[in-house]
FIKOL-84303 format. One record per atom (N, C-alpha, C): residue number from 1; z, y, x; residue in one letter; atom name. Coordinates in nm, 3 decimals. Last residue first. Layout:
   resi         Z         Y         X   resn   name
    NUM         Z         Y         X      A     CA
...
***
This chain:
   resi         Z         Y         X   resn   name
    168    -0.592     0.065     0.724      A      N
    168    -0.737     0.073     0.720      A     CA
    168    -0.782     0.217     0.733      A      C
    167    -0.331    -0.164     0.818      W      N
    167    -0.381    -0.030     0.791      W     CA
    167    -0.531    -0.030     0.796      W      C
    166    -0.043    -0.360     0.796      V      N
    166    -0.188    -0.356     0.778      V     CA
    166    -0.224    -0.210     0.753      V      C
    165     0.225    -0.561     0.890      L      N
    165     0.167    -0.428     0.898      L     CA
    165     0.015    -0.440     0.885      L      C
    164     0.543    -0.718     0.861      A      N
    164     0.398    -0.723     0.840      A     CA
    164     0.345    -0.580     0.835      A      C
    163     0.803    -0.663     0.913      T      N
    163     0.756    -0.799     0.945      T     CA
    163     0.608    -0.817     0.918      T      C
    162     1.026    -0.426     1.012      C      N
    162     0.889    -0.441     0.967      C     CA
    162     0.840    -0.579     1.010      C      C
    161     1.365    -0.444     0.904      K      N
    161     1.264    -0.463     1.009      K     CA
    161     1.127    -0.479     0.945      K      C
    160     1.674    -0.305     0.836      W      N
    160     1.541    -0.328     0.782      W     CA
    160     1.443    -0.336     0.899      W      C
    159     1.987    -0.469     0.908      V      N
    159     1.887    -0.366     0.937      V     CA
    159     1.754    -0.406     0.873      V      C
    158     2.326    -0.534     0.916      Q      N
    158     2.207    -0.552     0.834      Q     CA
    158     2.110    -0.437     0.864      Q      C
    157     2.509    -0.671     1.193      D      N
    157     2.467    -0.558     1.111      D     CA
    157     2.341    -0.594     1.033      D      C
    156     2.577    -0.867     1.374      G      N
    156     2.615    -0.888     1.235      G     CA
    156     2.579    -0.773     1.143      G      C
    155     2.480    -0.851     1.623      R      N
    155     2.614    -0.795     1.602      R     CA
    155     2.664    -0.814     1.459      R      C
    154     2.225    -0.943     1.601      H      N
    154     2.320    -1.027     1.674      H     CA
    154     2.463    -0.976     1.662      H      C
    153     2.139    -0.852     1.258      T      N
    153     2.129    -0.843     1.403      T     CA
    153     2.231    -0.936     1.469      T      C
    152     1.969    -0.966     0.976      T      N
    152     2.099    -0.953     1.039      T     CA
    152     2.081    -0.952     1.191      T      C
    151     1.731    -0.787     0.777      Q      N
    151     1.767    -0.892     0.871      Q     CA
    151     1.903    -0.862     0.932      Q      C
    150     1.521    -0.720     0.518      L      N
    150     1.658    -0.697     0.562      L     CA
    150     1.699    -0.814     0.650      L      C
    149     1.187    -0.626     0.576      E      N
    149     1.283    -0.729     0.537      E     CA
    149     1.419    -0.696     0.596      E      C
    148     0.896    -0.466     0.474      L      N
    148     1.026    -0.451     0.538      L     CA
    148     1.119    -0.559     0.485      L      C
    147     0.560    -0.449     0.523      R      N
    147     0.664    -0.528     0.457      R     CA
    147     0.790    -0.512     0.538      R      C
    146     0.311    -0.197     0.467      V      N
    146     0.408    -0.268     0.550      V     CA
    146     0.499    -0.351     0.462      V      C
    145    -0.001    -0.033     0.477      A      N
    145     0.092    -0.117     0.402      A     CA
    145     0.183    -0.191     0.501      A      C
    144    -0.214     0.242     0.434      I      N
    144    -0.126     0.168     0.524      I     CA
    144    -0.026     0.091     0.439      I      C
    143    -0.526     0.414     0.419      A      N
    143    -0.421     0.335     0.355      A     CA
    143    -0.341     0.262     0.462      A      C
    142    -0.625     0.750     0.481      R      N
    142    -0.625     0.609     0.516      R     CA
    142    -0.509     0.542     0.447      R      C
    141    -0.826     1.042     0.467      S      N
    141    -0.717     0.961     0.412      S     CA
    141    -0.736     0.816     0.454      S      C
    140    -0.893     1.315     0.683      R      N
    140    -0.932     1.186     0.626      R     CA
    140    -0.810     1.111     0.578      R      C
    139    -0.810     1.546     0.815      G      N
    139    -0.885     1.560     0.691      G     CA
    139    -0.930     1.430     0.627      G      C
    138    -0.658     1.447     1.031      R      N
    138    -0.783     1.521     1.054      R     CA
    138    -0.871     1.524     0.929      R      C
    137    -0.504     1.228     0.821      H      N
    137    -0.516     1.266     0.961      H     CA
    137    -0.654     1.326     0.982      H      C
    136    -0.281     1.104     0.593      V      N
    136    -0.390     1.198     0.611      V     CA
    136    -0.388     1.241     0.757      V      C
    135    -0.193     0.793     0.437      M      N
    135    -0.178     0.890     0.545      M     CA
    135    -0.300     0.981     0.549      M      C
    134    -0.021     0.635     0.188      R      N
    134    -0.147     0.700     0.220      R     CA
    134    -0.119     0.804     0.326      R      C
    133     0.133     0.310     0.148      G      N
    133     0.133     0.453     0.170      G     CA
    133    -0.007     0.504     0.198      G      C
    132     0.344     0.059     0.027      A      N
    132     0.206     0.106     0.043      A     CA
    132     0.211     0.257     0.057      A      C
    131     0.573    -0.189     0.104      I      N
    131     0.550    -0.046     0.092      I     CA
    131     0.403    -0.017     0.116      I      C
    130     0.791    -0.428    -0.011      E      N
    130     0.654    -0.404     0.033      E     CA
    130     0.621    -0.259     0.002      E      C
    129     1.100    -0.564     0.087      A      N
    129     1.029    -0.458     0.017      A     CA
    129     0.889    -0.446     0.076      A      C
    128     1.373    -0.786     0.062      A      N
    128     1.236    -0.762     0.108      A     CA
    128     1.170    -0.656     0.021      A      C
    127     1.615    -0.851    -0.051      E      N
    127     1.609    -0.839     0.094      E     CA
    127     1.468    -0.820     0.148      E      C
    126     1.585    -0.873    -0.326      D      N
    126     1.686    -0.781    -0.274      D     CA
    126     1.676    -0.758    -0.124      D      C
    125     1.224    -0.892    -0.347      H      N
    125     1.358    -0.936    -0.386      H     CA
    125     1.457    -0.845    -0.316      H      C
    124     1.028    -0.695    -0.349      V      N
    124     0.992    -0.835    -0.373      V     CA
    124     1.117    -0.909    -0.418      V      C
    123     0.992    -0.376    -0.460      M      N
    123     1.094    -0.469    -0.412      M     CA
    123     1.052    -0.611    -0.449      M      C
    122     0.767    -0.148    -0.358      A      N
    122     0.781    -0.258    -0.454      A     CA
    122     0.880    -0.357    -0.393      A      C
    121     0.705     0.192    -0.318      V      N
    121     0.788     0.080    -0.280      V     CA
    121     0.791    -0.022    -0.393      V      C
    120     0.482     0.418    -0.186      H      N
    120     0.513     0.341    -0.306      H     CA
    120     0.586     0.214    -0.263      H      C
    119     0.419     0.740    -0.072      V      N
    119     0.484     0.613    -0.041      V     CA
    119     0.520     0.546    -0.173      V      C
    118     0.199     0.987     0.057      S      N
    118     0.256     0.915    -0.056      S     CA
    118     0.310     0.781    -0.010      S      C
    117     0.149     1.108     0.298      V      N
    117     0.150     1.193     0.180      V     CA
    117     0.199     1.121     0.055      V      C
    116     0.223     1.136     0.636      I      N
    116     0.223     1.044     0.522      I     CA
    116     0.235     1.130     0.396      I      C
    115     0.012     1.279     0.884      R      N
    115     0.129     1.283     0.796      R     CA
    115     0.112     1.183     0.683      R      C
    114    -0.093     1.381     1.207      A      N
    114    -0.099     1.285     1.097      A     CA
    114     0.028     1.296     1.014      A      C
    113    -0.071     1.736     1.272      G      N
    113    -0.086     1.596     1.307      G     CA
    113    -0.098     1.509     1.184      G      C
    112    -0.213     2.045     1.320      R      N
    112    -0.147     1.956     1.224      R     CA
    112    -0.176     1.813     1.262      R      C
    111    -0.345     2.156     1.535      G      N
    111    -0.223     2.217     1.490      G     CA
    111    -0.145     2.128     1.396      G      C
    110    -0.482     1.968     1.808      S      N
    110    -0.478     2.003     1.666      S     CA
    110    -0.343     2.063     1.628      S      C
    109    -0.447     1.943     2.091      R      N
    109    -0.574     1.982     2.030      R     CA
    109    -0.560     2.033     1.889      R      C
    108    -0.193     1.861     2.161      A      N
    108    -0.243     1.986     2.220      A     CA
    108    -0.369     2.035     2.149      A      C
    107    -0.168     1.618     2.022      R      N
    107    -0.080     1.729     1.991      R     CA
    107    -0.134     1.862     2.044      R      C
    106    -0.292     1.382     2.061      L      N
    106    -0.373     1.489     2.004      L     CA
    106    -0.292     1.616     1.979      L      C
    105    -0.304     1.131     2.310      P      N
    105    -0.224     1.226     2.233      P     CA
    105    -0.307     1.347     2.188      P      C
    104    -0.535     0.873     2.248      V      N
    104    -0.499     0.983     2.336      V     CA
    104    -0.415     1.080     2.254      V      C
    103    -0.552     0.523     2.221      R      N
    103    -0.525     0.651     2.156      R     CA
    103    -0.479     0.754     2.259      R      C
    102    -0.710     0.273     2.269      A      N
    102    -0.667     0.372     2.369      A     CA
    102    -0.649     0.510     2.307      A      C
    101    -0.790     0.051     2.131      H      N
    101    -0.846     0.181     2.089      H     CA
    101    -0.805     0.295     2.180      H      C
    100    -0.646    -0.146     2.266      V      N
    100    -0.792    -0.157     2.253      V     CA
    100    -0.854    -0.022     2.219      V      C
     99    -0.387    -0.054     2.229      T      N
     99    -0.441    -0.064     2.364      T     CA
     99    -0.592    -0.071     2.362      T      C
     98    -0.353    -0.080     1.956      L      N
     98    -0.357     0.054     2.012      L     CA
     98    -0.409     0.053     2.155      L      C
     97    -0.357    -0.362     1.935      R      N
     97    -0.455    -0.281     1.862      R     CA
     97    -0.467    -0.140     1.922      R      C
     96    -0.136    -0.438     2.092      A      N
     96    -0.271    -0.485     2.125      A     CA
     96    -0.377    -0.397     2.060      A      C
     95     0.073    -0.313     1.950      T      N
     95     0.047    -0.279     2.090      T     CA
     95    -0.095    -0.318     2.129      T      C
     94     0.059    -0.448     1.707      L      N
     94     0.035    -0.304     1.711      L     CA
     94     0.002    -0.259     1.853      L      C
     93     0.125    -0.708     1.793      Q      N
     93    -0.002    -0.683     1.725      Q     CA
     93    -0.038    -0.535     1.732      Q      C
     92     0.384    -0.663     1.892      A      N
     92     0.278    -0.710     1.983      A     CA
     92     0.140    -0.685     1.923      A      C
     91     0.512    -0.593     1.653      Y      N
     91     0.506    -0.497     1.763      Y     CA
     91     0.396    -0.535     1.862      Y      C
     90     0.488    -0.835     1.519      V      N
     90     0.422    -0.716     1.463      V     CA
     90     0.408    -0.608     1.571      V      C
     89     0.647    -1.000     1.681      D      N
     89     0.505    -1.031     1.663      D     CA
     89     0.428    -0.912     1.607      D      C
     88     0.910    -0.876     1.667      P      N
     88     0.835    -0.886     1.794      P     CA
     88     0.686    -0.914     1.776      P      C
     87     0.947    -0.640     1.399      A      N
     87     0.959    -0.777     1.448      A     CA
     87     0.873    -0.789     1.574      A      C
     86     1.062    -0.301     1.444      M      N
     86     0.960    -0.402     1.416      M     CA
     86     0.999    -0.539     1.468      M      C
     85     1.235    -0.105     1.524      W      N
     85     1.209    -0.114     1.381      W     CA
     85     1.122    -0.234     1.344      W      C
     84     1.239    -0.100     1.798      A      N
     84     1.362    -0.139     1.729      A     CA
     84     1.340    -0.161     1.580      A      C
     83     0.977    -0.006     1.860      A      N
     83     1.019    -0.142     1.895      A     CA
     83     1.142    -0.188     1.817      A      C
     82     0.895     0.253     1.828      M      N
     82     0.890     0.167     1.710      M     CA
     82     0.947     0.028     1.736      M      C
     81     0.891     0.376     2.071      Q      N
     81     0.993     0.421     1.976      Q     CA
     81     0.998     0.332     1.852      Q      C
     80     0.669     0.282     2.203      R      N
     80     0.797     0.218     2.233      R     CA
     80     0.908     0.262     2.138      R      C
     79     0.455     0.452     2.137      L      N
     79     0.471     0.326     2.066      L     CA
     79     0.609     0.265     2.087      L      C
     78     0.506     0.804     2.105      P      N
     78     0.493     0.684     2.187      P     CA
     78     0.528     0.558     2.108      P      C
     77     0.304     1.001     1.889      R      N
     77     0.437     0.950     1.920      R     CA
     77     0.419     0.826     2.007      R      C
     76     0.042     1.059     1.844      E      N
     76     0.134     1.172     1.857      E     CA
     76     0.273     1.129     1.898      E      C
     75    -0.147     0.865     1.781      G      N
     75    -0.126     0.900     1.921      G     CA
     75    -0.030     1.014     1.944      G      C
     74    -0.175     0.767     1.530      S      N
     74    -0.261     0.879     1.566      S     CA
     74    -0.241     0.925     1.710      S      C
     73     0.018     0.568     1.522      L      N
     73    -0.122     0.531     1.504      L     CA
     73    -0.217     0.642     1.545      L      C
     72     0.250     0.725     1.547      V      N
     72     0.215     0.630     1.653      V     CA
     72     0.067     0.595     1.643      V      C
     71     0.240     0.858     1.304      E      N
     71     0.237     0.936     1.427      E     CA
     71     0.203     0.848     1.547      E      C
     70     0.265     0.646     1.131      V      N
     70     0.136     0.716     1.135      V     CA
     70     0.127     0.807     1.257      V      C
     69     0.535     0.576     1.191      L      N
     69     0.426     0.482     1.217      L     CA
     69     0.291     0.553     1.223      L      C
     68     0.682     0.793     1.099      A      N
     68     0.684     0.760     1.242      A     CA
     68     0.567     0.670     1.278      A      C
     67     0.620     0.764     0.826      Q      N
     67     0.581     0.886     0.897      Q     CA
     67     0.580     0.861     1.047      Q      C
     66     0.735     0.513     0.771      M      N
     66     0.591     0.530     0.758      M     CA
     66     0.543     0.655     0.831      M      C
     65     1.009     0.574     0.809      F      N
     65     0.944     0.473     0.892      F     CA
     65     0.792     0.491     0.890      F      C
     64     1.048     0.764     0.606      R      N
     64     1.069     0.802     0.747      R     CA
     64     0.999     0.704     0.840      R      C
     63     0.990     0.600     0.383      A      N
     63     0.911     0.722     0.408      A     CA
     63     0.926     0.768     0.552      A      C
     62     1.190     0.406     0.403      A      N
     62     1.049     0.367     0.417      A     CA
     62     0.961     0.488     0.446      A      C
     61     1.416     0.559     0.351      R      N
     61     1.403     0.493     0.481      R     CA
     61     1.257     0.455     0.507      R      C
     60     1.362     0.631     0.085      E      N
     60     1.377     0.734     0.188      E     CA
     60     1.358     0.675     0.328      E      C
     59     1.355     0.374    -0.031      R      N
     59     1.239     0.463    -0.041      R     CA
     59     1.245     0.572     0.065      R      C
     58     1.608     0.273     0.015      I      N
     58     1.496     0.209     0.083      I     CA
     58     1.372     0.297     0.077      I      C
     57     1.753     0.454    -0.151      V      N
     57     1.783     0.443    -0.008      V     CA
     57     1.665     0.382     0.067      V      C
     56     1.648     0.408    -0.404      R      N
     56     1.634     0.540    -0.344      R     CA
     56     1.655     0.534    -0.193      R      C
     55     1.723     0.161    -0.494      A      N
     55     1.590     0.171    -0.434      A     CA
     55     1.568     0.307    -0.368      A      C
     54     1.987    -0.008    -0.520      D      N
     54     1.966     0.134    -0.496      D     CA
     54     1.834     0.152    -0.421      D      C
     53     1.870    -0.282    -0.718      G      N
     53     1.976    -0.214    -0.645      G     CA
     53     1.949    -0.065    -0.633      G      C
     52     1.517    -0.296    -0.739      R      N
     52     1.646    -0.362    -0.747      R     CA
     52     1.749    -0.282    -0.669      R      C
     51     1.239    -0.226    -0.917      E      N
     51     1.331    -0.169    -0.821      E     CA
     51     1.466    -0.234    -0.843      E      C
     50     0.942    -0.402    -0.946      V      N
     50     1.079    -0.388    -0.995      V     CA
     50     1.163    -0.328    -0.884      V      C
     49     0.605    -0.377    -1.048      P      N
     49     0.705    -0.368    -0.942      P     CA
     49     0.842    -0.339    -1.001      P      C
     48     0.495    -0.609    -1.302      A      N
     48     0.514    -0.472    -1.256      A     CA
     48     0.618    -0.469    -1.146      A      C
     47     0.290    -0.898    -1.261      P      N
     47     0.420    -0.837    -1.286      P     CA
     47     0.426    -0.694    -1.232      P      C
     46    -0.017    -0.949    -1.428      L      N
     46     0.049    -0.919    -1.302      L     CA
     46     0.184    -0.855    -1.329      L      C
     45    -0.059    -0.984    -1.701      V      N
     45    -0.092    -1.092    -1.609      V     CA
     45    -0.019    -1.072    -1.477      V      C
     44     0.174    -0.894    -1.960      P      N
     44     0.082    -0.860    -1.853      P     CA
     44     0.061    -0.978    -1.758      P      C
     43     0.163    -1.025    -2.289      T      N
     43     0.236    -1.013    -2.164      T     CA
     43     0.138    -0.982    -2.052      T      C
     42     0.097    -0.850    -2.589      M      N
     42     0.047    -0.936    -2.483      M     CA
     42     0.133    -0.917    -2.359      M      C
     41     0.201    -0.664    -2.760      G      N
     41     0.208    -0.804    -2.801      G     CA
     41     0.158    -0.900    -2.696      G      C
     40    -0.027    -0.413    -2.663      P      N
     40     0.097    -0.449    -2.733      P     CA
     40     0.091    -0.594    -2.780      P      C
     39    -0.194    -0.485    -2.351      F      N
     39    -0.196    -0.442    -2.491      F     CA
     39    -0.066    -0.481    -2.558      F      C
     38    -0.242    -0.434    -2.041      P      N
     38    -0.124    -0.476    -2.118      P     CA
     38    -0.124    -0.418    -2.259      P      C
     37    -0.576    -0.554    -1.980      L      N
     37    -0.479    -0.446    -1.984      L     CA
     37    -0.358    -0.492    -2.065      L      C
     36    -0.678    -0.849    -1.800      P      N
     36    -0.657    -0.774    -1.924      P     CA
     36    -0.556    -0.662    -1.906      P      C
     35    -0.912    -0.879    -1.552      I      N
     35    -0.768    -0.877    -1.574      I     CA
     35    -0.743    -0.792    -1.698      I      C
     34    -1.194    -1.096    -1.521      Q      N
     34    -1.134    -0.970    -1.562      Q     CA
     34    -0.984    -0.986    -1.579      Q      C
     33    -1.294    -1.348    -1.469      G      N
     33    -1.285    -1.254    -1.358      G     CA
     33    -1.224    -1.121    -1.394      G      C
     32    -1.437    -1.392    -1.786      A      N
     32    -1.402    -1.456    -1.659      A     CA
     32    -1.401    -1.351    -1.547      A      C
     31    -1.302    -1.153    -2.021      S      N
     31    -1.408    -1.236    -1.967      S     CA
     31    -1.361    -1.297    -1.836      S      C
     30    -1.011    -1.158    -2.233      P      N
     30    -1.086    -1.108    -2.118      P     CA
     30    -1.193    -1.206    -2.074      P      C
     29    -1.013    -1.129    -2.584      E      N
     29    -0.990    -1.217    -2.471      E     CA
     29    -1.071    -1.165    -2.353      E      C
     28    -0.860    -0.936    -2.824      V      N
     28    -0.970    -0.940    -2.728      V     CA
     28    -0.930    -1.031    -2.613      V      C
     27    -0.788    -0.966    -3.171      P      N
     27    -0.746    -0.976    -3.031      P     CA
     27    -0.868    -0.994    -2.940      P      C
     26    -0.899    -0.718    -3.406      D      N
     26    -0.907    -0.854    -3.353      D     CA
     26    -0.859    -0.858    -3.209      D      C
     25    -0.883    -0.442    -3.442      D      N
     25    -0.788    -0.529    -3.510      D     CA
     25    -0.785    -0.669    -3.451      D      C
     24    -1.079    -0.288    -3.337      F      N
     24    -0.958    -0.301    -3.256      F     CA
     24    -0.854    -0.392    -3.320      F      C
     23    -1.279    -0.253    -3.517      P      N
     23    -1.307    -0.344    -3.407      P     CA
     23    -1.184    -0.368    -3.319      P      C
     22    -1.148    -0.269    -3.850      S      N
     22    -1.164    -0.192    -3.727      S     CA
     22    -1.195    -0.291    -3.614      S      C
     21    -1.238    -0.262    -4.198      S      N
     21    -1.189    -0.327    -4.076      S     CA
     21    -1.219    -0.241    -3.955      S      C
     20    -1.334    -0.104    -4.402      S      N
     20    -1.205    -0.168    -4.423      S     CA
     20    -1.151    -0.236    -4.296      S      C
     19    -1.587    -0.004    -4.342      P      N
     19    -1.476     0.090    -4.344      P     CA
     19    -1.340     0.022    -4.355      P      C
     18    -1.751    -0.240    -4.113      G      N
     18    -1.728    -0.174    -4.242      G     CA
     18    -1.605    -0.086    -4.238      G      C
     17    -1.940    -0.218    -3.833      V      N
     17    -1.808    -0.252    -3.882      V     CA
     17    -1.785    -0.172    -4.008      V      C
     16    -2.224    -0.348    -3.684      F      N
     16    -2.171    -0.255    -3.782      F     CA
     16    -2.037    -0.307    -3.831      F      C
     15    -2.215    -0.422    -3.329      P      N
     15    -2.229    -0.462    -3.469      P     CA
     15    -2.165    -0.358    -3.561      P      C
     14    -2.398    -0.278    -3.078      V      N
     14    -2.266    -0.276    -3.140      V     CA
     14    -2.283    -0.315    -3.286      V      C
     13    -2.571    -0.396    -2.802      T      N
     13    -2.577    -0.364    -2.944      T     CA
     13    -2.437    -0.375    -3.001      T      C
     12    -2.674    -0.285    -2.496      V      N
     12    -2.562    -0.341    -2.568      V     CA
     12    -2.575    -0.298    -2.713      V      C
     11    -2.910    -0.360    -2.245      E      N
     11    -2.878    -0.288    -2.368      E     CA
     11    -2.768    -0.361    -2.442      E      C
     10    -2.824    -0.363    -1.900      P      N
     10    -2.867    -0.433    -2.021      P     CA
     10    -2.826    -0.353    -2.144      P      C
      9    -2.946    -0.128    -1.667      A      N
      9    -2.832    -0.175    -1.743      A     CA
      9    -2.882    -0.246    -1.868      A      C
      8    -3.092    -0.143    -1.359      V      N
      8    -3.120    -0.144    -1.501      V     CA
      8    -2.999    -0.202    -1.572      V      C
      7    -3.160     0.032    -1.064      L      N
      7    -3.064    -0.046    -1.142      L     CA
      7    -3.096    -0.034    -1.291      L      C
      6    -3.325     0.209    -0.940      Q      N
      6    -3.378     0.075    -0.966      Q     CA
      6    -3.284    -0.009    -1.051      Q      C
      5    -3.182     0.436    -0.891      T      N
      5    -3.290     0.446    -0.989      T     CA
      5    -3.348     0.310    -1.023      T      C
      4    -3.005     0.357    -0.692      A      N
      4    -2.951     0.387    -0.824      A     CA
      4    -3.061     0.395    -0.929      A      C
      3    -3.157     0.081    -0.516      T      N
      3    -3.114     0.220    -0.528      T     CA
      3    -3.068     0.244    -0.670      T      C
      2    -3.043    -0.239    -0.408      K      N
      2    -3.120    -0.154    -0.499      K     CA
      2    -3.067    -0.012    -0.497      K      C
      1    -3.076    -0.430    -0.117      M      N
      1    -2.992    -0.345    -0.197      M     CA
      1    -3.080    -0.255    -0.283      M      C
***
């Protein structure tokens, strides 16, 4: 690995542009591996998140779910409270991960527990939402992402269940 003083940037020469033309007039093609910005007249490469239906309801529900989840991850809330919100395989994954790390409740030690500070919802379709959030715990920020899917229970009720979970 090179240190910052060993890195050498190649020199870039900028061609002279006369007063009648502008370097921004010509269309710019992205290099290999680059994602172009959405310039006027160009369609974006990646689709923008779309909110379908009443996204306010899912955003509020997702924020409550994410707050409960970060409390479980930090050891402030018992894991069994999340069982009804999660698919069985995701619950088993979370149980295994927390068992390995053996989280100890921190409520007695710290005045402020883990909290979710931002939630971003992207509706994949009407029955699936992908949520990205940022949690803060003991002065450190961490990312967390979940996928919620609308599922029908054995009683015929529609409920949102977590079918995927990743945190770093």
